[in-house]
N, C-alpha and C positions, 0 to 999 in steps of 0.2 A: 214629455221626454224623461227618461229615467237616468239619473246620475249614479254612478258607482263610486263610492269613496274607497280609495286605496290607502291603507294604513302603511306608513313608511317605517318599516322595521329593519330595513337593510343595514342602516348604520349601526344599530344595536347588535345585529347578528355579526357584522364584521368585527365589532369591538370584542365580541366574545370568542371569535375564532382565533386559533393559534397556529403559528407556523413552527415546524420542528425540523431538526437536522439529524440524519442518521449516518454516522461514520461507520464504515465497514472495512475490515481487512481480512487477510487469508484465514487465520486461525492458529490454534495451538493445542497440543494435548493438555490434559488436566494435570499430568505429572510425568515423570521420566520413567516410570515402571513399564514393564512389558504390556500389561493390560491396557493402561491409559494410552500408550502410544499406538497399540494395535487398533483400538477403537477409532482414534483420530485418523490413522492411515486408511482404515477401511472406508470411512466416510469420504475422505479426500480422493482416494483412488477409485471410488465408485462413481464419481461425477463424470457424466458423459462429455462435459465440456473439457475435462482434463484428459481423459483416455477415450478417444473416439473409436477405438477398435470395437468390433461386435462383442456384446456381453457373452455370447456363446463361446467366444475364444478367450476373452480376457478374464471372466469371472473364475474359471478353474485355476488360472495362473495366479490371480490376486489372492484367492482363498487357499491356494496351495503354497508354493514356495515364497511368494512375496510377503504375505502376512504371517508366515511361519518364522522367517529369518530376519526380515528388515526391521521389525519393531525393536529388537535387541540392539542393532547397530544404531538406529535413529535415537533410541533412548539414551545410549551412551553419549551421543552428540549433544542432545538436549541437556544432559547432566553437566556437560562442560560449560554451558553458557547460561544455565538456570539462575534466576534471581532467587537465591536461597533465602534471603531475608524476607521476601514477600511470598515465597513458595509458588512462583509462577514464572513463565517465560518472559523475556524482555519484550516481546511483541505485545503481550497482554498489558504489561506495565505502561508501555509508551502509548498504546492506543487509548487506554483509559485516561491517561494524563492529558492526551490531546483533546479528548471529549470534555474533560472537566475544565480545562483552561479555555477552550473555545466557548463553552457555555457561559463562562464568566464574561467573555468579551461580548456575547450576544444577549446577555441578561438585560441590557438597556432597552432592547426591542422585545423582551419577553419571549425569546426563542429558546426552548429547551433543546438540548443535544443528548442523544443516546448513541451507544456504540454496540456493535455486534460483529460476530465473526462468521464467515461463510462456513467454516468447518469448526466444530466444537462449540464451546459456550463462552460468554452469552451469545446466543444465536441472533441472526438478523431478524428472525420472526419475533423473538422476545423483545428486541429493541424497537421494532415497529409497533408492537402492541403497547409497549411502555409509553411511546409518544402519543398514541391514540388515546390511552387512558388519561393522559395529561391534557386532553382537549384539543390536540392538533388535528386539524382537518386539511392541512397542507404540509407535505413532508418532502424535503430534499434528500434523496438518496445520494450519498457521497462516498463511493468506493475510493480508498486511498491508494490508487495506482496512477502514477504520472502518465504511463504509456498504456494505451488501450490494448487489450487482448480479450478474445472470447473466453480464455482460460482464467481471467482475473476479473476485469470489470463486468463482463457480461454475466458470468455465473453468479457474481454477488447480486446483481440486479435481478437475475432469474429467481433467486431465493426470496427476495422481497416480493416479487410478483406472485410467487406461489402462495405466500401468506395472504396477499391481497385477494387472491381468488376465493379464499374461504371467508372473507369479510362481507357481511351484508351491507354495511355502510363504509365504503372505501374513502380514504382521504385522497385529495388530489396529489399527484406525484410529479416531481421533476427529478432528473438524474444529472449528477455532476459530470460534465464531459472530461475527457483526459486533458492533461495540462503539460504535455511533453516539453514544449518550448515556451510555455507561458513566461513572460518577463519576470513575474514575481517568483516563480519557481527557480528559474535560472539564476536570478540575483541571490536568492537564499542559498542555493548550492555553491555559487562562487564564493560568497562570504564565508560559508562554513568550511570549504576546502582551504581557502587562503588562511583563515584563522588557525586551522589545525596544522597546516604546514609550517607556520611560524613557531609552533611549539616543538618541532622536531630538532634533534641535535645533529641532523644530517640533511643534505640537500638531495632530494630524489632526482635521479637521472631520467625517470619516466613516471608518469601518472597513468596507471592502467585503469580504464573504466570497464567494470564488469557488470553486465546486465543478466538477469535470469534468462536462461535459454528457452527455446520453443522448437518443437519439431518443424523441420523445413516444410513438410507437407501441409501443415496448418497455414503457413504463409502462402503457399502455392494455392490454397483453397480460398484465400482472400483476407486472412487475418492481417491487420495493419500494424502489428506490433513491431516488426523489424524496421519499418519505415519510421515509426514514432521514436524508436531508440536512436536512429540516425539523426532525427530532428533534435533530440535532446543533446546529443554529443556535439553536433554542429554548433548549436547555440551556446553551449558551455565553452567550447574551444574559443569561439569568438569573444565571449565575455571575459575570458581569462588570458587571451593572447597566446594560446597554444595551437600547434598544428597537429595533424594526425600522428606524426611520428612521436611527439611528446605525450599526447593523450590518445592512445589507441583504444578502439572499441573491441570488447570481447564478450563472450557469453558463457555462463556457468550452468551448473545443475543439470547435466544430461541424465536421462533415465531411459533404460532400455536400449535396444539395438538400432533404432531408427537414426537417420541423419538429423542433427539439430543445427541451429544457426551457428555459424562459425565466424571467426576463430574461437576455439574453446579456451576458456580462461586458464585453466591449470597447465595444459601443455605449453601455452604461449608464455606464461610466467616462468616456467621451468626452462624454457629455451633462452632466456635473457642472459644469465651469467656467461654462457658460451660466447655471447656477443659483447662481453665486457660491461654489461649493465647489472650491477650487483646491489644497487640501492634504489628502491622504488616505493611509491605510494599507490594504494589501490582505493578507488572510489566506487560506490555502488549506486548510481543515480536512478535505478529502477525501483528502489526501495525508499519509502518515507521513513521507516523505522527499522532499526537493527533487529535481526532475527537469526534463526539458525543458519540461513544461507549466507549472511554476511559475517556473523561472529565466529561461526565454526568452519563453514566451508572455505571462507577466505582467511579469516583471522587465525585459524589453526591449521587446517589441511593444506591450503595453498601456501601458507607461510612455510610449513614443514617441507613441502616439495621444493620450494624456491631455495631454501637453505641447503637442502640435500644436493641440489644441482650446483651449489657454489655461491648462492646469493648471500649478502651480508645483512641487509636491512630491508624489511617490508613493513611499512606503516599502513594500517587500515584506517582510513578516514571515516569517522562515525557518520551515520545517517543524521537527518535533521532531528529525529526523535521528538522529545518534548521541549526543545529549545524555543526561545522567543521567536526566532526566525521561522520555525515551523508553524507556530500559532499565528503569526502574522500572515503567513502564506495561506493557511486554511481560512482565516477570516476574510482575506482578500477574495479567494475563490468562492466561498460560500455567499458572501454579500453580493457578489456579481450575479450569481444564479438566483438569488432571492428577489431580484428586481421586480417591482410590482406586487410582491407579496407582503412587503413590509411597508408600514406607513412612512411617508417622507418626513424627515426631521423638520420640525416647525409647523407641521400640519396639525389641525385640531385633534387633540388626544394623542399625538405622537410625541415621544421624548425628543428634546433638542439635544444633539450631541455636540459637545465642545471638544475640539481637538486637544489632545494632551500636549504639553510642552516639555 
């Protein structure tokens, strides 16, 4: 009888393998000038997940009036909220900070964190290759969108999968699910809102929740975004003790002639002074980080419309951004999804984690 000796190298292979995390967000132009904004909008508005109309119809419109006139308007909006000390948009600043701080939390497990943008730079492809070059053969894709939509979560993952299609040796992949009503997210939101409200010199008569909009037809085709927004606001109302009258749900950022999810944020806010509601706060629970939609569309444009209609005070509650609450949330979500990929604390070769006091 012949015996075959099997050399047990699995433990050594596992020890050499690394797990990585890729945070992704929407993206941002490289600058506020016409050319930079045009390049960004061209990439963004060419995505079939964003604009589902036939390219034969949409492309002439996009490369005609849209990319002729919109870059100048959008560039002015970016200029109003630009982080001039870093020469970058707030979204880039906060996403990089989130990745850096999360990496510090995960360093005990030797888990590197990279970050990439669906549109613009650094790209998701660049971030994926960065992790592979660091020896990661297991990667968690983590789109930073609390509520799922094909226009956000799916297209971010699509871009990573496109890069994987060109790799001869692919890493194993997991994707972070949406966290619309995850207890850690709702708790972080509630603390952030309560903390900010305590800094105001007035008491809001209403706290308006504004989510990014979506064409109704996308929802009719099966996109779960609207239902996930409802889950977020229901959980947040419950956590903070508010009802729908005190914390109504609205949708912003309409684009084009199609019907979008309603009620629309700007008209809703502008109708409030006629009802005697002149002091409000606005929250944006669909965004992890402040960006042009929160800081300019709400903080500047919606505020101006509210004041013009007779409003007195509009406080924009900041997103979680790079706060400790945000990093706690990300660590909570990521560690839950890395179960089985990370060594157990106390196991041979694994670091023992001592809770901080």
